[in-house]
N, CA, C and O atoms as a GROMACS GRO file, in nm:
protein
  328
    1MET      N    1   0.115  -0.156   0.002
    1MET     CA    2   0.016  -0.016  -0.020
    1MET      C    3   0.097   0.125   0.007
    1MET      O    4   0.174   0.157   0.098
    2ASN      N    5   0.049   0.194  -0.106
    2ASN     CA    6   0.162   0.321  -0.043
    2ASN      C    7   0.025   0.444  -0.029
    2ASN      O    8  -0.083   0.479  -0.076
    3ILE      N    9   0.122   0.470   0.064
    3ILE     CA   10   0.008   0.585   0.145
    3ILE      C   11   0.107   0.650   0.208
    3ILE      O   12   0.202   0.588   0.256
    4ARG      N   13   0.098   0.774   0.217
    4ARG     CA   14   0.176   0.889   0.308
    4ARG      C   15   0.154   0.983   0.355
    4ARG      O   16   0.130   1.064   0.265
    5ALA      N   17   0.147   1.025   0.440
    5ALA     CA   18   0.045   1.066   0.557
    5ALA      C   19   0.137   1.139   0.650
    5ALA      O   20   0.053   1.214   0.700
    6SER      N   21   0.259   1.174   0.712
    6SER     CA   22   0.320   1.231   0.740
    6SER      C   23   0.275   1.326   0.837
    6SER      O   24   0.201   1.266   0.915
    7ASP      N   25   0.282   1.410   0.860
    7ASP     CA   26   0.230   1.531   1.014
    7ASP      C   27   0.072   1.495   0.974
    7ASP      O   28   0.000   1.480   1.073
    8GLU      N   29   0.009   1.479   0.847
    8GLU     CA   30  -0.157   1.519   0.870
    8GLU      C   31  -0.179   1.403   0.875
    8GLU      O   32  -0.278   1.388   0.804
    9ASN      N   33  -0.132   1.255   0.937
    9ASN     CA   34  -0.226   1.131   1.022
    9ASN      C   35  -0.206   1.191   1.170
    9ASN      O   36  -0.300   1.227   1.240
   10MET      N   37  -0.081   1.196   1.204
   10MET     CA   38  -0.072   1.257   1.329
   10MET      C   39  -0.194   1.300   1.426
   10MET      O   40  -0.225   1.265   1.540
   11VAL      N   41  -0.250   1.388   1.336
   11VAL     CA   42  -0.359   1.542   1.388
   11VAL      C   43  -0.393   1.471   1.459
   11VAL      O   44  -0.343   1.507   1.565
   12CYS      N   45  -0.480   1.342   1.484
   12CYS     CA   46  -0.596   1.297   1.532
   12CYS      C   47  -0.548   1.220   1.707
   12CYS      O   48  -0.613   1.204   1.810
   13VAL      N   49  -0.369   1.181   1.658
   13VAL     CA   50  -0.272   1.088   1.792
   13VAL      C   51  -0.192   1.218   1.860
   13VAL      O   52  -0.102   1.282   1.805
   14THR      N   53  -0.266   1.250   2.042
   14THR     CA   54  -0.228   1.367   2.073
   14THR      C   55  -0.101   1.377   2.144
   14THR      O   56  -0.014   1.463   2.133
   15HIS      N   57  -0.110   1.203   2.266
   15HIS     CA   58   0.055   1.183   2.317
   15HIS      C   59   0.016   1.037   2.284
   15HIS      O   60  -0.067   0.989   2.208
   16LEU      N   61   0.134   0.970   2.396
   16LEU     CA   62   0.118   0.739   2.432
   16LEU      C   63   0.109   0.846   2.610
   16LEU      O   64   0.147   0.953   2.657
   17GLU      N   65   0.030   0.716   2.650
   17GLU     CA   66   0.027   0.773   2.785
   17GLU      C   67   0.022   0.610   2.826
   17GLU      O   68  -0.026   0.524   2.752
   18CYS      N   69   0.083   0.583   2.965
   18CYS     CA   70   0.127   0.460   3.025
   18CYS      C   71  -0.018   0.396   3.109
   18CYS      O   72  -0.105   0.420   3.193
   19ALA      N   73   0.036   0.300   3.012
   19ALA     CA   74  -0.116   0.271   3.098
   19ALA      C   75  -0.149   0.272   3.262
   19ALA      O   76  -0.239   0.317   3.333
   20ASN      N   77  -0.013   0.190   3.282
   20ASN     CA   78  -0.033   0.205   3.462
   20ASN      C   79   0.056   0.282   3.494
   20ASN      O   80   0.135   0.190   3.473
   21CYS      N   81   0.160   0.411   3.544
   21CYS     CA   82   0.173   0.488   3.593
   21CYS      C   83   0.167   0.694   3.563
   21CYS      O   84   0.196   0.803   3.612
   22GLY      N   85   0.071   0.583   3.371
   22GLY     CA   86   0.009   0.723   3.356
   22GLY      C   87   0.113   0.915   3.294
   22GLY      O   88   0.082   1.034   3.284
   23LEU      N   89   0.230   0.832   3.272
   23LEU     CA   90   0.370   0.956   3.192
   23LEU      C   91   0.288   0.955   3.056
   23LEU      O   92   0.207   0.884   2.997
   24GLU      N   93   0.344   1.058   3.044
   24GLU     CA   94   0.250   1.129   2.920
   24GLU      C   95   0.383   1.102   2.813
   24GLU      O   96   0.491   1.132   2.863
   25HIS      N   97   0.390   1.036   2.637
   25HIS     CA   98   0.466   1.044   2.635
   25HIS      C   99   0.422   1.087   2.457
   25HIS      O  100   0.311   1.085   2.404
   26ALA      N  101   0.547   1.122   2.400
   26ALA     CA  102   0.537   1.223   2.274
   26ALA      C  103   0.484   1.125   2.142
   26ALA      O  104   0.551   1.036   2.088
   27ALA      N  105   0.372   1.159   2.115
   27ALA     CA  106   0.277   1.088   2.018
   27ALA      C  107   0.436   1.047   1.804
   27ALA      O  108   0.415   0.962   1.717
   28GLY      N  109   0.546   1.138   1.808
   28GLY     CA  110   0.591   1.105   1.731
   28GLY      C  111   0.707   1.109   1.712
   28GLY      O  112   0.783   1.163   1.632
   29ARG      N  113   0.719   0.981   1.882
   29ARG     CA  114   0.821   0.938   1.824
   29ARG      C  115   0.824   0.737   1.858
   29ARG      O  116   0.765   0.678   1.948
   30LEU      N  117   0.886   0.695   1.782
   30LEU     CA  118   0.882   0.476   1.861
   30LEU      C  119   0.890   0.503   1.950
   30LEU      O  120   0.970   0.592   1.976
   31TRP      N  121   0.800   0.436   2.068
   31TRP     CA  122   0.813   0.358   2.180
   31TRP      C  123   0.790   0.259   2.232
   31TRP      O  124   0.686   0.294   2.289
   32ASN      N  125   0.806   0.136   2.264
   32ASN     CA  126   0.767   0.045   2.290
   32ASN      C  127   0.689   0.005   2.386
   32ASN      O  128   0.574  -0.037   2.370
   33LEU      N  129   0.783   0.022   2.549
   33LEU     CA  130   0.697   0.042   2.695
   33LEU      C  131   0.742   0.186   2.737
   33LEU      O  132   0.823   0.264   2.687
   34CYS      N  133   0.663   0.195   2.840
   34CYS     CA  134   0.745   0.311   2.928
   34CYS      C  135   0.837   0.298   2.977
   34CYS      O  136   0.893   0.201   3.027
   35HIS      N  137   0.871   0.452   2.961
   35HIS     CA  138   1.035   0.481   2.994
   35HIS      C  139   1.094   0.474   3.092
   35HIS      O  140   1.217   0.470   3.104
   36GLU      N  141   0.956   0.468   3.235
   36GLU     CA  142   1.009   0.468   3.351
   36GLU      C  143   0.931   0.358   3.465
   36GLU      O  144   0.965   0.338   3.582
   37CYS      N  145   0.851   0.314   3.412
   37CYS     CA  146   0.764   0.131   3.484
   37CYS      C  147   0.751   0.047   3.327
   37CYS      O  148   0.642   0.024   3.274
   38ALA      N  149   0.856   0.016   3.281
   38ALA     CA  150   0.843  -0.067   3.157
   38ALA      C  151   0.674  -0.095   3.130
   38ALA      O  152   0.685  -0.217   3.119
   39LYS      N  153   0.574  -0.079   3.118
   39LYS     CA  154   0.474  -0.060   3.070
   39LYS      C  155   0.404  -0.078   2.977
   39LYS      O  156   0.438   0.008   2.896
   40PRO      N  157   0.296  -0.160   2.920
   40PRO     CA  158   0.242  -0.077   2.720
   40PRO      C  159   0.138   0.111   2.736
   40PRO      O  160   0.051   0.181   2.788
   41LEU      N  161   0.218   0.098   2.665
   41LEU     CA  162   0.182   0.247   2.600
   41LEU      C  163   0.032   0.270   2.548
   41LEU      O  164   0.019   0.217   2.438
   42LEU      N  165  -0.098   0.340   2.599
   42LEU     CA  166  -0.198   0.370   2.549
   42LEU      C  167  -0.208   0.501   2.456
   42LEU      O  168  -0.198   0.613   2.507
   43VAL      N  169  -0.240   0.470   2.218
   43VAL     CA  170  -0.246   0.581   2.228
   43VAL      C  171  -0.370   0.680   2.216
   43VAL      O  172  -0.461   0.638   2.144
   44ARG      N  173  -0.399   0.855   2.300
   44ARG     CA  174  -0.498   0.886   2.344
   44ARG      C  175  -0.503   0.981   2.175
   44ARG      O  176  -0.426   0.969   2.080
   45TYR      N  177  -0.620   1.069   2.190
   45TYR     CA  178  -0.617   1.101   2.044
   45TYR      C  179  -0.692   1.224   2.113
   45TYR      O  180  -0.723   1.249   2.229
   46ASP      N  181  -0.705   1.279   2.013
   46ASP     CA  182  -0.850   1.460   2.010
   46ASP      C  183  -0.940   1.312   1.905
   46ASP      O  184  -0.898   1.243   1.813
   47LEU      N  185  -1.065   1.315   1.973
   47LEU     CA  186  -1.167   1.260   1.914
   47LEU      C  187  -1.222   1.369   1.853
   47LEU      O  188  -1.274   1.328   1.749
   48SER      N  189  -1.239   1.506   1.867
   48SER     CA  190  -1.271   1.534   1.775
   48SER      C  191  -1.202   1.594   1.657
   48SER      O  192  -1.282   1.645   1.579
   49ALA      N  193  -1.136   1.598   1.636
   49ALA     CA  194  -1.034   1.606   1.480
   49ALA      C  195  -1.061   1.447   1.461
   49ALA      O  196  -1.049   1.463   1.339
   50ALA      N  197  -1.080   1.341   1.470
   50ALA     CA  198  -1.088   1.203   1.437
   50ALA      C  199  -1.232   1.205   1.368
   50ALA      O  200  -1.288   1.166   1.265
   51GLY      N  201  -1.264   1.295   1.522
   51GLY     CA  202  -1.494   1.228   1.385
   51GLY      C  203  -1.516   1.404   1.188
   51GLY      O  204  -1.570   1.400   1.077
   52ASN      N  205  -1.447   1.496   1.256
   52ASN     CA  206  -1.417   1.554   1.209
   52ASN      C  207  -1.344   1.480   1.058
   52ASN      O  208  -1.390   1.527   0.955
   53ARG      N  209  -1.255   1.388   1.044
   53ARG     CA  210  -1.224   1.294   0.930
   53ARG      C  211  -1.270   1.173   0.873
   53ARG      O  212  -1.281   1.131   0.758
   54LEU      N  213  -1.292   1.129   0.988
   54LEU     CA  214  -1.379   1.001   0.988
   54LEU      C  215  -1.544   1.052   0.966
   54LEU      O  216  -1.597   1.160   0.989
   55ASP      N  217  -1.623   0.864   0.885
   55ASP     CA  218  -1.733   0.924   0.878
   55ASP      C  219  -1.775   0.725   0.838
   55ASP      O  220  -1.693   0.661   0.772
   56ARG      N  221  -1.899   0.661   0.889
   56ARG     CA  222  -1.908   0.548   0.854
   56ARG      C  223  -1.943   0.552   0.693
   56ARG      O  224  -1.867   0.480   0.628
   57GLY      N  225  -2.011   0.600   0.641
   57GLY     CA  226  -1.936   0.567   0.479
   57GLY      C  227  -1.865   0.566   0.483
   57GLY      O  228  -1.872   0.456   0.537
   58SER      N  229  -1.673   0.600   0.476
   58SER     CA  230  -1.613   0.629   0.444
   58SER      C  231  -1.551   0.555   0.474
   58SER      O  232  -1.471   0.520   0.387
   59LEU      N  233  -1.541   0.469   0.632
   59LEU     CA  234  -1.462   0.376   0.624
   59LEU      C  235  -1.537   0.247   0.602
   59LEU      O  236  -1.472   0.143   0.614
   60ALA      N  237  -1.705   0.240   0.562
   60ALA     CA  238  -1.768   0.163   0.525
   60ALA      C  239  -1.700   0.123   0.353
   60ALA      O  240  -1.662   0.010   0.321
   61SER      N  241  -1.698   0.202   0.293
   61SER     CA  242  -1.592   0.186   0.162
   61SER      C  243  -1.433   0.142   0.141
   61SER      O  244  -1.362   0.130   0.041
   62ARG      N  245  -1.412   0.125   0.286
   62ARG     CA  246  -1.270   0.127   0.230
   62ARG      C  247  -1.259  -0.037   0.293
   62ARG      O  248  -1.314  -0.113   0.373
   63GLU      N  249  -1.139  -0.031   0.189
   63GLU     CA  250  -1.077  -0.226   0.192
   63GLU      C  251  -1.139  -0.254   0.377
   63GLU      O  252  -1.212  -0.177   0.439
   64PRO      N  253  -1.083  -0.384   0.427
   64PRO     CA  254  -1.110  -0.411   0.549
   64PRO      C  255  -0.998  -0.491   0.619
   64PRO      O  256  -0.988  -0.612   0.641
   65SER      N  257  -0.908  -0.378   0.651
   65SER     CA  258  -0.814  -0.403   0.681
   65SER      C  259  -0.757  -0.294   0.792
   65SER      O  260  -0.813  -0.185   0.798
   66LEU      N  261  -0.658  -0.319   0.867
   66LEU     CA  262  -0.618  -0.238   0.997
   66LEU      C  263  -0.624  -0.098   0.846
   66LEU      O  264  -0.741  -0.059   0.847
   67TRP      N  265  -0.550  -0.024   0.739
   67TRP     CA  266  -0.511   0.050   0.689
   67TRP      C  267  -0.669   0.108   0.731
   67TRP      O  268  -0.657   0.216   0.789
   68ARG      N  269  -0.813   0.064   0.717
   68ARG     CA  270  -0.871   0.089   0.707
   68ARG      C  271  -0.954   0.266   0.773
   68ARG      O  272  -1.033   0.349   0.729
   69TYR      N  273  -0.867   0.245   0.905
   69TYR     CA  274  -0.824   0.322   1.019
   69TYR      C  275  -0.738   0.467   1.021
   69TYR      O  276  -0.770   0.574   1.073
   70ARG      N  277  -0.612   0.430   0.943
   70ARG     CA  278  -0.570   0.548   0.862
   70ARG      C  279  -0.497   0.629   0.907
   70ARG      O  280  -0.377   0.654   0.916
   71GLU      N  281  -0.682   0.704   0.959
   71GLU     CA  282  -0.653   0.859   1.046
   71GLU      C  283  -0.592   0.848   1.138
   71GLU      O  284  -0.486   0.908   1.160
   72VAL      N  285  -0.685   0.713   1.263
   72VAL     CA  286  -0.633   0.775   1.344
   72VAL      C  287  -0.482   0.664   1.379
   72VAL      O  288  -0.448   0.642   1.495
   73LEU      N  289  -0.430   0.623   1.298
   73LEU     CA  290  -0.305   0.531   1.364
   73LEU      C  291  -0.206   0.557   1.414
   73LEU      O  292  -0.207   0.678   1.437
   74PRO      N  293  -0.074   0.491   1.461
   74PRO     CA  294  -0.030   0.670   1.517
   74PRO      C  295   0.130   0.588   1.486
   74PRO      O  296   0.225   0.525   1.533
   75LEU      N  297   0.062   0.655   1.360
   75LEU     CA  298   0.184   0.648   1.283
   75LEU      C  299   0.211   0.787   1.148
   75LEU      O  300   0.125   0.815   1.065
   76ALA      N  301   0.344   0.852   1.158
   76ALA     CA  302   0.409   0.947   1.122
   76ALA      C  303   0.393   0.872   0.917
   76ALA      O  304   0.317   0.935   0.843
   77ASP      N  305   0.438   0.798   0.881
   77ASP     CA  306   0.449   0.732   0.813
   77ASP      C  307   0.382   0.642   0.770
   77ASP      O  308   0.451   0.541   0.774
   78LEU      N  309   0.269   0.618   0.724
   78LEU     CA  310   0.261   0.480   0.657
   78LEU      C  311   0.265   0.357   0.555
   78LEU      O  312   0.213   0.250   0.525
   79ALA      N  313   0.401   0.487   0.510
   79ALA     CA  314   0.419   0.407   0.362
   79ALA      C  315   0.522   0.346   0.393
   79ALA      O  316   0.558   0.274   0.300
   80ASN      N  317   0.631   0.335   0.540
   80ASN     CA  318   0.724   0.278   0.558
   80ASN      C  319   0.708   0.350   0.729
   80ASN      O  320   0.768   0.451   0.766
   81PRO      N  321   0.631   0.284   0.798
   81PRO     CA  322   0.606   0.231   0.898
   81PRO      C  323   0.750   0.125   1.000
   81PRO      O  324   0.766   0.007   0.967
   82LYS      N  325   0.809   0.166   1.077
   82LYS     CA  326   0.934   0.104   1.161
   82LYS      C  327   0.918   0.068   1.287
   82LYS      O  328   1.013   0.021   1.350
   0.00000   0.00000   0.00000
């Protein structure tokens, strides 16, 4: 799939948050676990922005895969996820 979204994709993602301690991590960087307690991170979204970018009709017409939700994936470059 040849999608290049850059910063446009990250508009809906505000930050990553540790599921355990609540520490916020920058969304524009690759993280695996919280750097303080080594627990999983949750993606936090600007739901208003996501609602403005997505609607049921457009989602229903897209291919049935993870990429259907590309606007809310926490990746700056969907063509080259690292």
